[in-house]
Structure formats: structure tokens, C-alpha cells
PLY file of the C-alpha trace (Angstrom):
ply
format ascii 1.0
element vertex 111
property float x
property float y
property float z
element edge 110
property int vertex1
property int vertex2
end_header
-1.37 13.92 -13.68
-1.07 12.69 -17.17
0.11 15.66 -19.27
-0.30 14.40 -22.99
1.49 14.49 -25.38
4.52 14.72 -22.88
5.50 11.47 -21.34
5.50 11.31 -17.46
6.67 8.64 -14.93
2.93 7.95 -14.41
2.13 7.06 -18.05
3.79 5.02 -20.68
1.47 5.70 -23.72
-1.65 4.39 -22.06
-0.07 1.52 -20.19
-0.47 1.49 -16.51
2.57 1.95 -14.33
4.72 -0.77 -13.11
3.67 -0.26 -9.45
3.87 -3.34 -7.29
1.14 -5.68 -7.71
0.15 -4.56 -11.13
0.94 -6.23 -14.46
2.94 -3.78 -16.43
1.13 -4.78 -19.67
-2.26 -4.33 -18.29
-4.03 -1.28 -19.57
-6.38 0.91 -17.57
-9.45 1.55 -19.45
-12.66 3.41 -18.52
-14.46 -0.01 -18.29
-11.99 -1.40 -15.84
-12.15 1.81 -13.87
-15.89 1.77 -13.75
-15.84 -1.76 -12.47
-13.28 -1.20 -10.02
-13.98 -2.04 -6.34
-13.27 1.63 -5.36
-16.42 2.80 -6.91
-18.69 3.84 -4.08
-16.97 1.69 -1.47
-14.35 4.35 -0.31
-15.36 7.58 1.43
-14.41 10.95 -0.34
-11.93 12.04 2.24
-10.09 8.71 2.10
-10.21 8.71 -1.62
-8.90 12.32 -1.64
-6.03 11.27 0.56
-4.99 8.47 -1.71
-5.36 11.10 -4.58
-3.00 13.51 -2.87
-0.45 10.60 -2.27
-0.53 9.89 -6.10
0.06 13.45 -6.89
2.97 13.75 -4.42
4.39 10.54 -5.90
4.10 12.04 -9.52
5.75 15.32 -8.21
8.65 13.35 -7.02
9.01 11.68 -10.44
8.47 8.25 -9.14
6.36 5.74 -10.88
2.58 5.93 -10.07
-0.81 5.38 -11.13
-3.83 7.69 -11.55
-6.52 5.29 -10.08
-7.68 7.30 -7.27
-7.55 10.58 -8.95
-9.47 9.24 -11.89
-12.08 7.77 -9.49
-12.43 11.17 -7.73
-12.94 12.81 -10.99
-15.41 10.18 -12.13
-17.44 10.66 -8.98
-17.40 14.43 -9.51
-18.27 14.43 -13.33
-20.15 11.29 -14.06
-22.00 11.00 -10.72
-22.36 14.82 -10.41
-21.41 14.67 -6.68
-20.91 18.16 -5.44
-18.89 16.88 -2.41
-16.56 15.16 -4.91
-16.02 18.42 -6.71
-14.97 20.00 -3.31
-12.28 17.26 -3.02
-11.19 17.78 -6.62
-10.71 21.40 -5.90
-8.90 20.55 -2.76
-6.61 18.04 -4.46
-5.89 19.85 -7.67
-6.59 23.57 -6.94
-2.90 24.38 -6.24
-1.75 22.55 -9.40
-4.27 24.48 -11.59
-3.26 27.80 -9.96
0.33 27.18 -10.58
-0.27 26.49 -14.23
-2.30 29.63 -14.55
0.45 31.65 -12.83
3.20 30.18 -15.25
0.97 30.54 -18.53
2.87 32.57 -21.06
-0.23 34.80 -21.73
-0.82 35.50 -17.99
-2.11 39.12 -17.70
-1.82 39.67 -21.57
-5.40 38.88 -22.30
-8.07 41.52 -21.53
-11.76 40.60 -21.22
0 1
1 2
2 3
3 4
4 5
5 6
6 7
7 8
8 9
9 10
10 11
11 12
12 13
13 14
14 15
15 16
16 17
17 18
18 19
19 20
20 21
21 22
22 23
23 24
24 25
25 26
26 27
27 28
28 29
29 30
30 31
31 32
32 33
33 34
34 35
35 36
36 37
37 38
38 39
39 40
40 41
41 42
42 43
43 44
44 45
45 46
46 47
47 48
48 49
49 50
50 51
51 52
52 53
53 54
54 55
55 56
56 57
57 58
58 59
59 60
60 61
61 62
62 63
63 64
64 65
65 66
66 67
67 68
68 69
69 70
70 71
71 72
72 73
73 74
74 75
75 76
76 77
77 78
78 79
79 80
80 81
81 82
82 83
83 84
84 85
85 86
86 87
87 88
88 89
89 90
90 91
91 92
92 93
93 94
94 95
95 96
96 97
97 98
98 99
99 100
100 101
101 102
102 103
103 104
104 105
105 106
106 107
107 108
108 109
109 110
């Protein structure tokens, strides 16, 4: 959701969004995310539903956060949770396929 170096509505050079209930100057850090109450408390299907909502908000160009998406990736990568990887693919697979279809070197590279 954050395509660096390009700025998006979801990011402001590392600052969290101005979503309701959030301090606009509060920065999200790996430490704050790891200590977040989401960790382990939310089921993966519910977490993926929130992640999908974040992605849809991003696609509409509205202010958003990446909290649920980052938590989903954290569970997949840091916790090596295979079910979390399934949900990562479910949530982000279409986006990645779109990037690959639009890549300027698509079809131009041979193995």
C-alpha cells in the first residue's frame, strides 16, 4: 500500500494518516506495531477483511492506515504462519498480478 518513493494518501513520509481517533503526528514504528493489541487477538479471516477494507480505501484515494495489512504480513513473515500467507495471497494477489501485467518488461525477458 505504500509505494515508496511516491507519496500516497496512506503515507506522509513515515507519519501515520489522519484517520479519526489517531494523532496525526504519531508515527507507526515496528515496535508500536509489535505491541499492538491486534497481535494474536484477531482471527486471520477478520484481519484479512480489515486488510481488504484498507486496500479498498487506498484504491479510492482516501486517507487510510496500513495497520491491518502490516499485521497480516507480520504474522506471515515473522511468525511464519502458513495460513497468514494464504490470506496475504488472497488480499494482495490481484494487486501483484496487476503490477506484473503492467510491467514494461513483461514478456521481454527470457529464462
